[in-house]
C-alpha positions as CSV (number, residue, x, y, z in Angstrom):
1,X,4.0,-22.1,-12.1
2,X,7.0,-19.5,-12.2
3,X,4.8,-16.6,-11.8
4,X,2.9,-18.1,-8.8
5,X,6.4,-19.1,-7.3
6,X,7.8,-15.7,-8.1
7,X,4.8,-13.8,-6.6
8,X,5.1,-16.1,-3.4
9,X,8.5,-14.9,-2.9
10,X,7.5,-11.6,-3.5
11,X,4.8,-11.5,-1.0
12,X,7.1,-13.6,1.7
13,X,9.9,-10.8,1.5
14,X,7.3,-8.1,2.1
15,X,5.8,-9.8,5.0
16,X,9.1,-9.9,6.4
17,X,9.6,-7.0,8.4
18,X,13.5,-8.1,9.1
19,X,14.2,-7.6,5.7
20,X,11.6,-5.4,4.1
21,X,11.8,-1.6,5.2
22,X,8.2,-1.0,4.0
23,X,5.1,-0.8,5.8
24,X,1.5,-1.5,4.0
25,X,-1.6,0.3,4.4
26,X,-5.0,-0.4,3.2
27,X,-7.3,2.8,2.4
28,X,-10.5,3.1,4.8
29,X,-12.4,4.3,1.5
30,X,-13.8,1.6,-1.0
31,X,-14.7,3.1,-4.1
32,X,-12.5,3.7,-7.1
33,X,-14.2,7.1,-7.2
34,X,-13.3,8.0,-3.8
35,X,-9.5,6.6,-4.4
36,X,-9.3,9.1,-6.9
37,X,-10.1,11.8,-5.0
38,X,-7.7,11.1,-2.4
39,X,-5.1,10.7,-5.0
40,X,-5.6,13.6,-6.5
41,X,-5.7,15.7,-3.6
42,X,-2.7,14.3,-2.4
43,X,-0.5,13.4,-5.6
44,X,2.7,15.0,-4.5
45,X,2.7,12.3,-1.4
46,X,1.4,9.4,-2.8
47,X,2.7,9.4,-6.5
48,X,4.2,5.7,-7.1
49,X,3.3,4.5,-3.5
50,X,0.1,3.4,-4.1
51,X,-1.8,0.6,-6.3
52,X,-5.4,-1.1,-6.1
53,X,-5.0,-4.7,-5.9
54,X,-7.0,-7.5,-7.2
55,X,-9.7,-6.9,-4.7
56,X,-10.0,-3.4,-5.5
57,X,-8.4,-2.0,-2.5
58,X,-6.1,0.9,-2.5
59,X,-2.9,-0.1,-0.9
60,X,0.0,2.4,0.1
61,X,3.6,1.0,0.1
62,X,5.3,3.8,2.7
63,X,9.4,3.2,3.1
64,X,9.9,3.6,7.1
65,X,12.0,6.2,6.5
66,X,9.2,8.2,4.4
67,X,7.2,10.8,6.2
68,X,3.7,10.9,5.0
69,X,1.3,13.5,6.8
70,X,-0.8,12.0,9.5
71,X,-4.0,13.2,7.9
72,X,-3.4,11.3,4.8
73,X,-2.2,8.1,7.2
74,X,-5.5,8.7,8.8
75,X,-7.2,7.6,5.8
76,X,-5.3,4.2,5.9
77,X,-5.1,1.2,8.5
78,X,-1.8,-0.8,8.7
79,X,-2.0,-4.3,7.3
80,X,-0.3,-7.0,9.4
81,X,0.5,-8.7,6.2
82,X,0.1,-8.6,2.2
83,X,-2.1,-11.9,0.8
């Protein structure tokens, strides 16, 4: 129960644009092999900013002041909310 409540509050925080200074993007690619390729190619820019969720989607957490090259962001789509 504690784990579930913590997760809910954590997700609620990140979905609140007034409190959170991050934007989340889901990778348009779909396989772990493709994820490995994009991460390897852009390691310096993406290091510490990505994770693979339980649905095996590569998620990028971008701080609003972070400048990530457009060519990298073109591989991702903005998420309206975390689930």
